[in-house]
Backbone and ligand atoms as CSV (ligand in chain L), in Angstrom:
chain,resi,resn,atom,element,x,y,z
A,1,MET,N,N,51.138,-3.501,30.016
A,1,MET,CA,C,50.128,-3.256,28.972
A,1,MET,C,C,49.355,-4.541,28.725
A,2,GLU,N,N,47.933,-4.288,28.668
A,2,GLU,CA,C,47.043,-5.405,28.456
A,2,GLU,C,C,46.972,-5.870,27.119
A,3,ASN,N,N,47.178,-7.111,26.908
A,3,ASN,CA,C,47.092,-7.693,25.558
A,3,ASN,C,C,45.789,-8.268,25.197
A,4,LYS,N,N,44.933,-7.329,24.539
A,4,LYS,CA,C,43.528,-7.811,24.153
A,4,LYS,C,C,43.467,-8.485,22.935
A,5,ARG,N,N,42.677,-9.631,23.008
A,5,ARG,CA,C,42.374,-10.465,21.857
A,5,ARG,C,C,40.988,-10.137,21.361
A,6,PHE,N,N,40.855,-10.197,19.998
A,6,PHE,CA,C,39.634,-9.942,19.468
A,6,PHE,C,C,39.369,-10.934,18.347
A,7,CYS,N,N,38.051,-11.127,18.020
A,7,CYS,CA,C,37.667,-12.099,17.083
A,7,CYS,C,C,37.208,-11.280,15.797
A,8,ARG,N,N,37.837,-11.384,14.634
A,8,ARG,CA,C,37.454,-10.652,13.451
A,8,ARG,C,C,36.025,-10.955,13.051
A,9,ALA,N,N,35.564,-12.233,13.187
A,9,ALA,CA,C,34.216,-12.550,12.757
A,9,ALA,C,C,33.232,-11.860,13.682
A,10,CYS,N,N,33.447,-11.838,14.910
A,10,CYS,CA,C,32.562,-11.183,15.900
A,10,CYS,C,C,32.577,-9.569,15.613
A,11,GLU,N,N,33.693,-9.079,15.234
A,11,GLU,CA,C,33.730,-7.665,15.006
A,11,GLU,C,C,32.908,-7.397,13.684
A,12,LEU,N,N,33.068,-8.255,12.706
A,12,LEU,CA,C,32.252,-8.014,11.449
A,12,LEU,C,C,30.732,-8.202,11.710
A,13,LEU,N,N,30.356,-9.163,12.576
A,13,LEU,CA,C,28.911,-9.278,12.897
A,13,LEU,C,C,28.447,-8.199,13.623
A,14,GLN,N,N,29.193,-7.670,14.528
A,14,GLN,CA,C,28.747,-6.510,15.284
A,14,GLN,C,C,28.584,-5.241,14.315
A,15,GLN,N,N,29.523,-5.118,13.380
A,15,GLN,CA,C,29.350,-4.036,12.432
A,15,GLN,C,C,28.108,-4.185,11.545
A,16,MET,N,N,27.837,-5.418,11.117
A,16,MET,CA,C,26.730,-5.614,10.302
A,16,MET,C,C,25.364,-5.351,11.091
A,17,MET,N,N,25.330,-5.829,12.366
A,17,MET,CA,C,24.099,-5.502,13.127
A,17,MET,C,C,23.949,-4.025,13.371
A,18,SER,N,N,25.029,-3.334,13.488
A,18,SER,CA,C,24.866,-1.909,13.616
A,18,SER,C,C,24.514,-1.306,12.283
A,19,ASP,N,N,24.998,-1.814,11.184
A,19,ASP,CA,C,24.497,-1.317,9.853
A,19,ASP,C,C,23.079,-1.485,9.723
A,20,VAL,N,N,22.467,-2.636,10.036
A,20,VAL,CA,C,21.097,-3.026,9.905
A,20,VAL,C,C,20.308,-2.062,10.681
A,21,ALA,N,N,20.748,-1.761,11.961
A,21,ALA,CA,C,19.984,-0.846,12.837
A,21,ALA,C,C,19.931,0.508,12.168
A,22,ASN,N,N,21.070,0.906,11.599
A,22,ASN,CA,C,21.154,2.288,11.026
A,22,ASN,C,C,20.168,2.382,9.798
A,23,ILE,N,N,20.244,1.324,8.922
A,23,ILE,CA,C,19.409,1.177,7.688
A,23,ILE,C,C,17.905,1.368,8.185
A,24,GLN,N,N,17.545,0.575,9.141
A,24,GLN,CA,C,16.126,0.543,9.624
A,24,GLN,C,C,15.759,1.949,10.104
A,25,SER,N,N,16.662,2.639,10.820
A,25,SER,CA,C,16.336,3.882,11.324
A,25,SER,C,C,16.147,4.890,10.177
A,26,TYR,N,N,16.993,4.741,9.112
A,26,TYR,CA,C,16.766,5.736,7.970
A,26,TYR,C,C,15.511,5.310,7.274
A,27,MET,N,N,15.162,4.070,7.138
A,27,MET,CA,C,13.887,3.612,6.487
A,27,MET,C,C,12.727,4.203,7.296
A,28,ASP,N,N,12.769,4.065,8.580
A,28,ASP,CA,C,11.683,4.502,9.426
A,28,ASP,C,C,11.382,6.030,9.256
A,29,ALA,N,N,12.470,6.689,8.986
A,29,ALA,CA,C,12.401,8.234,8.944
A,29,ALA,C,C,11.771,8.692,7.706
A,30,ILE,N,N,11.531,7.784,6.702
A,30,ILE,CA,C,10.838,8.141,5.407
A,30,ILE,C,C,9.419,8.125,5.649
A,31,ALA,N,N,8.746,9.213,5.488
A,31,ALA,CA,C,7.236,9.305,5.770
A,31,ALA,C,C,6.494,8.454,4.741
A,32,PRO,N,N,5.376,7.846,5.211
A,32,PRO,CA,C,4.614,6.925,4.353
A,32,PRO,C,C,4.313,7.594,3.023
A,33,GLU,N,N,3.926,8.939,2.997
A,33,GLU,CA,C,3.618,9.501,1.741
A,33,GLU,C,C,4.765,9.741,0.827
A,34,ASP,N,N,5.997,9.580,1.380
A,34,ASP,CA,C,7.100,9.704,0.546
A,34,ASP,C,C,7.699,8.403,0.095
A,35,ARG,N,N,6.994,7.339,0.373
A,35,ARG,CA,C,7.487,5.938,0.019
A,35,ARG,C,C,6.785,5.469,-1.290
A,36,ALA,N,N,7.539,4.761,-2.029
A,36,ALA,CA,C,6.940,3.983,-3.195
A,36,ALA,C,C,5.893,3.031,-2.719
A,37,SER,N,N,4.915,2.720,-3.588
A,37,SER,CA,C,3.948,1.808,-3.212
A,37,SER,C,C,4.552,0.418,-3.018
A,38,ASP,N,N,3.776,-0.483,-2.336
A,38,ASP,CA,C,4.327,-1.881,-2.005
A,38,ASP,C,C,4.601,-2.612,-3.358
A,39,ASP,N,N,3.720,-2.422,-4.347
A,39,ASP,CA,C,3.896,-3.055,-5.657
A,39,ASP,C,C,5.217,-2.493,-6.288
A,40,GLU,N,N,5.454,-1.186,-6.153
A,40,GLU,CA,C,6.553,-0.592,-6.910
A,40,GLU,C,C,7.824,-1.100,-6.097
A,41,GLN,N,N,7.775,-1.106,-4.795
A,41,GLN,CA,C,9.051,-1.527,-4.074
A,41,GLN,C,C,9.298,-2.948,-4.385
A,42,THR,N,N,8.333,-3.840,-4.526
A,42,THR,CA,C,8.592,-5.188,-4.809
A,42,THR,C,C,9.113,-5.404,-6.346
A,43,ARG,N,N,8.585,-4.498,-7.236
A,43,ARG,CA,C,9.156,-4.567,-8.543
A,43,ARG,C,C,10.608,-4.144,-8.636
A,44,ARG,N,N,10.892,-3.101,-7.835
A,44,ARG,CA,C,12.241,-2.537,-7.738
A,44,ARG,C,C,13.225,-3.627,-7.204
A,45,LEU,N,N,12.748,-4.225,-6.004
A,45,LEU,CA,C,13.623,-5.347,-5.402
A,45,LEU,C,C,13.815,-6.510,-6.296
A,46,GLU,N,N,12.691,-6.856,-6.941
A,46,GLU,CA,C,12.931,-8.078,-7.861
A,46,GLU,C,C,13.954,-7.744,-9.024
A,47,THR,N,N,13.930,-6.559,-9.496
A,47,THR,CA,C,14.931,-6.107,-10.510
A,47,THR,C,C,16.321,-6.135,-9.895
A,48,CYS,N,N,16.427,-5.603,-8.726
A,48,CYS,CA,C,17.769,-5.583,-8.066
A,48,CYS,C,C,18.270,-7.010,-7.798
A,49,LYS,N,N,17.381,-7.840,-7.454
A,49,LYS,CA,C,17.791,-9.346,-7.059
A,49,LYS,C,C,18.495,-9.965,-8.129
A,50,THR,N,N,18.230,-9.681,-9.354
A,50,THR,CA,C,18.799,-10.390,-10.584
A,50,THR,C,C,19.934,-9.433,-11.160
A,51,CYS,N,N,20.275,-8.296,-10.637
A,51,CYS,CA,C,21.099,-7.413,-11.231
A,51,CYS,C,C,22.652,-7.794,-10.939
A,52,GLN,N,N,23.396,-7.531,-11.896
A,52,GLN,CA,C,24.770,-7.793,-11.854
A,52,GLN,C,C,25.462,-6.861,-10.880
A,53,HIS,N,N,24.925,-5.744,-10.523
A,53,HIS,CA,C,25.559,-4.776,-9.660
A,53,HIS,C,C,25.276,-5.023,-8.165
A,54,ARG,N,N,24.336,-5.957,-7.938
A,54,ARG,CA,C,24.010,-6.213,-6.598
A,54,ARG,C,C,25.094,-7.122,-5.854
A,55,LEU,N,N,25.533,-6.662,-4.672
A,55,LEU,CA,C,26.538,-7.380,-3.952
A,55,LEU,C,C,25.900,-8.208,-2.866
A,56,VAL,N,N,26.689,-9.115,-2.343
A,56,VAL,CA,C,26.134,-10.144,-1.353
A,56,VAL,C,C,25.701,-9.493,-0.067
A,57,ASP,N,N,26.333,-8.315,0.232
A,57,ASP,CA,C,25.935,-7.657,1.523
A,57,ASP,C,C,24.747,-6.838,1.379
A,58,GLY,N,N,23.978,-6.833,0.248
A,58,GLY,CA,C,22.704,-6.133,0.055
A,58,GLY,C,C,22.983,-4.729,-0.467
A,59,THR,N,N,24.128,-4.307,-0.913
A,59,THR,CA,C,24.434,-3.056,-1.510
A,59,THR,C,C,24.468,-3.102,-3.000
A,60,CYS,N,N,24.362,-1.892,-3.585
A,60,CYS,CA,C,24.482,-1.716,-5.034
A,60,CYS,C,C,25.813,-1.334,-5.336
A,61,PHE,N,N,26.612,-1.977,-6.289
A,61,PHE,CA,C,27.936,-1.639,-6.539
A,61,PHE,C,C,27.940,-0.243,-7.401
A,62,ALA,N,N,26.916,-0.162,-8.065
A,62,ALA,CA,C,26.803,1.204,-8.975
A,62,ALA,C,C,26.698,2.419,-8.204
A,63,CYS,N,N,26.039,2.290,-7.055
A,63,CYS,CA,C,25.852,3.683,-6.178
A,63,CYS,C,C,26.268,3.463,-4.803
A,64,GLY,N,N,26.539,2.287,-4.273
A,64,GLY,CA,C,27.077,2.125,-2.966
A,64,GLY,C,C,25.916,2.176,-1.863
A,65,CYS,N,N,24.727,2.328,-2.378
A,65,CYS,CA,C,23.584,2.311,-1.440
A,65,CYS,C,C,23.177,0.936,-0.883
A,66,TYR,N,N,22.486,0.945,0.246
A,66,TYR,CA,C,21.867,-0.380,0.607
A,66,TYR,C,C,20.616,-0.409,-0.266
A,67,ILE,N,N,20.438,-1.587,-0.864
A,67,ILE,CA,C,19.302,-1.647,-1.920
A,67,ILE,C,C,17.878,-1.464,-1.202
A,68,ALA,N,N,17.829,-1.986,-0.047
A,68,ALA,CA,C,16.514,-1.847,0.694
A,68,ALA,C,C,16.150,-0.393,0.997
A,69,LEU,N,N,17.129,0.396,1.157
A,69,LEU,CA,C,17.006,1.835,1.380
A,69,LEU,C,C,16.799,2.584,0.058
A,70,ARG,N,N,17.624,2.190,-0.842
A,70,ARG,CA,C,17.513,2.870,-2.202
A,70,ARG,C,C,16.152,2.727,-2.880
A,71,THR,N,N,15.482,1.536,-2.644
A,71,THR,CA,C,14.237,1.264,-3.520
A,71,THR,C,C,13.051,1.742,-2.747
A,72,LEU,N,N,13.198,2.315,-1.455
A,72,LEU,CA,C,12.007,2.754,-0.723
A,72,LEU,C,C,11.407,4.136,-1.069
A,73,PRO,N,N,12.163,5.233,-1.217
A,73,PRO,CA,C,11.589,6.445,-1.510
A,73,PRO,C,C,10.856,6.490,-2.907
A,74,LYS,N,N,9.733,7.216,-2.891
A,74,LYS,CA,C,8.961,7.365,-4.182
A,74,LYS,C,C,9.779,7.858,-5.246
A,75,HIS,N,N,10.534,8.872,-5.118
A,75,HIS,CA,C,11.299,9.526,-6.200
A,75,HIS,C,C,12.714,9.017,-6.394
A,76,SER,N,N,13.087,7.876,-5.716
A,76,SER,CA,C,14.321,7.333,-6.015
A,76,SER,C,C,14.545,6.692,-7.417
A,77,ALA,N,N,15.678,6.525,-7.738
A,77,ALA,CA,C,15.905,5.945,-9.106
A,77,ALA,C,C,17.189,5.004,-9.149
A,78,CYS,N,N,17.133,4.061,-10.006
A,78,CYS,CA,C,18.274,3.126,-10.142
A,78,CYS,C,C,19.285,3.975,-10.893
A,79,PRO,N,N,20.594,3.917,-10.389
A,79,PRO,CA,C,21.765,4.553,-11.134
A,79,PRO,C,C,21.957,4.012,-12.558
A,80,LYS,N,N,21.422,2.796,-12.816
A,80,LYS,CA,C,21.648,2.237,-14.102
A,80,LYS,C,C,20.341,2.252,-14.951
A,81,LYS,N,N,19.305,3.075,-14.338
A,81,LYS,CA,C,18.060,3.216,-15.050
A,81,LYS,C,C,17.276,1.957,-15.326
A,82,LYS,N,N,17.420,0.962,-14.370
A,82,LYS,CA,C,16.682,-0.247,-14.565
A,82,LYS,C,C,15.324,-0.205,-13.870
A,83,TRP,N,N,15.022,0.788,-13.163
A,83,TRP,CA,C,13.724,1.010,-12.588
A,83,TRP,C,C,13.540,2.473,-12.246
L,1,SF4,S1,S,19.756,-0.059,-7.882
L,1,SF4,FE1,FE,19.985,-0.556,-10.142
L,1,SF4,S2,S,22.072,-0.964,-10.497
L,1,SF4,FE2,FE,21.753,-1.068,-8.225
L,1,SF4,S3,S,21.426,-3.334,-7.914
L,1,SF4,FE3,FE,19.422,-2.324,-8.236
L,1,SF4,S4,S,18.922,-2.540,-10.385
L,1,SF4,FE4,FE,21.117,-2.951,-10.124
């Protein structure tokens, strides 16, 4: 039986890169007319940036979403009603 070694850091990095690719593909799938305006996205992201529910991996603890994805759709809303 082969004894395979693995690096936990490399495994995590690989998972993060896969997550980023998935998030980007979800974002790309949102039609331009269904997206919030650039100003509105910026306002939402600035609010999230200082929010106590924001986690270091870019997700929101209140809803579990990736913030970049949550703030993009026009009709999206903050689970804590901050935007
Ligand atoms: S979506 Fe709302 S609750 Fe979540 S990090 Fe942003 S402002 Fe905070």
